[in-house]
N, C-alpha and C positions, 0 to 999 in steps of 0.2 A: 545492473543491480536488480533486485526483484521487485514486487509487489508482491514476490510472490511469491508472486506466485508463490509471488507472490510474496521471505516476505513474500512470499510469492504466491502467485496464483497456480503454480505448478503447471505452467502453460505448455510444457511438452505435450505433443499430441497423444502419446501413450499415457494411460492413467494407471497402469500397473506399477507395482513396487519393484524397481529394478535398480540395484545398487551399482551396477556396472556402467550406468550412464549418469552424467551429471544432472542434478535436479536444481531448478532455480531457487527453491526455498532453502535447500541445504547449502548451496553456494553462498547465499546471502547470510545464512547462519554462520558460516565460516568467516565471512568478512566482518561479522559483528563480534567475533570471538566466542561463538557458541560451541557446543559439543555434538550437535546432532547432524553429523555429516560423515561421509564415507570417502574412500580413497579417490574415487572418480570425481567427487565434488571438490576435494582439496586440490587435485590436479587442475581442474577447471578454474578454480579460484586463482591458482598461481599463474595460469595462462592469462587470465583477465588482468591480474595485477601487472604482469609484464607488458601488456598492451596499454593499460590505464593505471599508472602507479598510484593515483589518488582514489582508486575505487573504494578501498576500505574506509577512507576518511569520509567520502561522500555517503557511503552506506550508514555510517554512524551518525552523520549529520541528518540524514533522512529520518533516522529513528528519533532523533531529538525533535525534529520538525513534527513528527506524528504526536509525540507527547505534548509539545507546546500547543499544537493546534487543537487537540482534544481538550486540553485544559481551558483554552480560550472559549471553545464552544460550550463546555460544561458551565463556565462562569456566566453564560447567557441563559442558563436554565434548561438546556437541552439534556434530557435524561435517558435517551435511547440512541444506540450506535450500531450501525451495520457496517462491518469491515469485510469487504469482498477482496479475495486474494490475500488473506491474512497471513498465510505462511506458518512457519513454526512459532510456537509461543516464545516471545522474547520480552524481557523487561527493559524499559518501561512499556507495558502493554496498554492497550486501549482502556481496558476496565480499571487498571491501576491508576491511569492518568485521570480518567473521568471520575472515579470514586474518591480521588483526593479532593475533589471539589463537591461532588454530589454523591454521597455514600450509597444512595439507592439506584445509581445509574445501571441500566440494563444494556447488555452487549451481545450481539450475535456475530461470531467469527465464521466466515465462509471460505472454503478453499476446495479445489478439485484434486489436491494431492492427498491420497488416503493416509500417508504417514503423518503429514502435518495435522490432519483432522484428528487422527487417533491420539497423537501426542497432546493436542489441545483438550480433547475430551477427557483424557486421563487426569490432566491438571485442573480441569474446570468442573469436574463432576461433583459439584456442591449443591446444585439445585437452587441457586440464589440469584437467578436472573442473568446468568452468563452461559452461553451455549457455543458449541462448535458444530458446524454442519457441513456436509459435503455438497458442493455445488460448483457448476462450471460457469464462469463469467460470460461465456459465449451464449449462454441461455439465461439471460437475466430474468425473464418472466418465470421460469421454473424456480429460480432462487426465491423470488418474491412470493411464490405460491406455496412454498414449503411449509407444512403445518408446524414444524419445529420453530421456524422463524416467527410465525404468528404468536407463539407462546411468549415471546419476549419483546417483539417489535409491533407497534401499532402504526401502520402506514397512514392512517387518517390524521395522525398528529405529527408535529415536527420531529424529525429524526436527523441524525448526522450520518451521512454516507461517506465512507472512506474508500478511496481508490488510490492507495498509496504505493508508489513504485511498482505498478503492475501493468499499466496500460501500454508501456513500451514493449511488452512481451506478446503483443497482438499486432496484426496488420493494422494499417490506418483505418481501413473500413470497419474492421471488427471493433476497434477501440471507439470509433465514432458511434457505432450502433449501441455498444454497451452503455456509454455515457448517455446517449440520447434516450434510451428506454428507461433507465434508472432515474434520470433527472426529471422526466415527465411524471413519474410516479411519486415524487416527493411532495409532501404537503407544503403549502406556503409557510415560511418561517423556518424551513429545514436548512441544514448546512451541508455543503459539499466540500470535502477535503481531497485534494489531488496533489500528487507529486509524479513527475514524469520526466524521462530522459529528454534533454533539449538538444536537438541536432537538426540541421537543414539538409543533411546528406545521410546516406546509409552509414551504419556504424563501421568503425575501423575493422579491417579484416581480422585482426587478432581478437577483437571482442566477439565477433560471431563465431570464430573458431573455438573460443573458450567454452561456449555453451553447446556447440554442436549444431548441425544443420536442421535438426528437428525442432528447434526452439526459435521462434520468430523474435527479431529485435527491430524495433521501429522507433527511432527518435523523431521528435516533431519540432517544427519551428515554434518559437514563442507565441506567435499569432494564432497558431492552430490550437495550442494548449489553452490560451486565453479564451478561445471561442467556447470551450466547455463551460465557461462561467456566464454565457449569455443568459440574461434573465436573473442573474444573481448579483448581489451587492458584494464586491470584493472587500474582504477585511484588510486593513493596512497591515503590512506594507505592500499589498498587492501580489502580483505574480513575480516572484524573485527566486534566486537560488535557495535551496533548502536551508543552508546554514544561516543565511540572512534572515529568513522568516522566523526561525526559532530564536535567533539572537535579539530580534526586535520585540519580543514579548516579555514585559517586565514580570519577574518573579517565576518564570517558567523553570521547571526542573526536569531532569538535570540540565545544566547549561551545555549548549552545543560546543563541540570542538571547534577551535578557530586557529588558523583559517582552514576551511575545508575545500572550497572551490570558488571559482568565478563563473559568471554567466557564460563566458566563452570557453570554459574548461572542456576538454574532450569528454570527461565523464560528468558534465554538467547536468544537474537535475533542477527543474523549476518546480516551485510549490505555490499553491494558493488555497485560500479558504473563502468560500462565498456563502451568502445567506440568500435563499430563494425569496424573491419579492412577491410572486403571485403564482 
């Protein structure tokens, strides 16, 4: 699934617009039932579903986790959100979820896929505290230094950082660097929202084949994902499968599909939300 790339971060190494190759964000859009995909993306999604029949259900559950997690954070009074690897605009979005609780919430969507960013900019060109900007998660300092980001996000105040379904599209070393740099820059009281593919071994051959060899796939054991929350107070129910996290939140909308996965599922994704202590 994406982040991304995002949902996705668009983590294929080439940043140009090429419809002949599958794109992480567009494959994810297909799995969610969206319309922003091309033949190569649909073919890749079908290969992915052949290898992991529950991939679409997990993608939908991940989207419900995002909405439920953002609503929880907004209910704590956090009014600014930074979504890195945001991917193509999909409802329920971060700003929709946050503004259901805090109408004045500000959101910055960041992705390195030019198509995802252009789509988001076209939809969000309202000038009301929601932006979409181009940025590569492999250079987190450049993202944080972007003047466009400073227009809506004040890093000296608590912020909610989202790294949703995108870290598994990087090598382990890259993912650790991304989280480490960003986590350090968060003010005390900030929140970190993560979902990531859970695996102790490399992905099934069919999964890697679905995306192609120029896109990295790296599932992580639960203990390594949990380490991203060192120095954070994990929100109940802790680090659990995405569907379980969303289902545990009273009043979250829309309700997540059930059942979507188990912790040992081949397409398992773990999710957690943490509050930075200091």
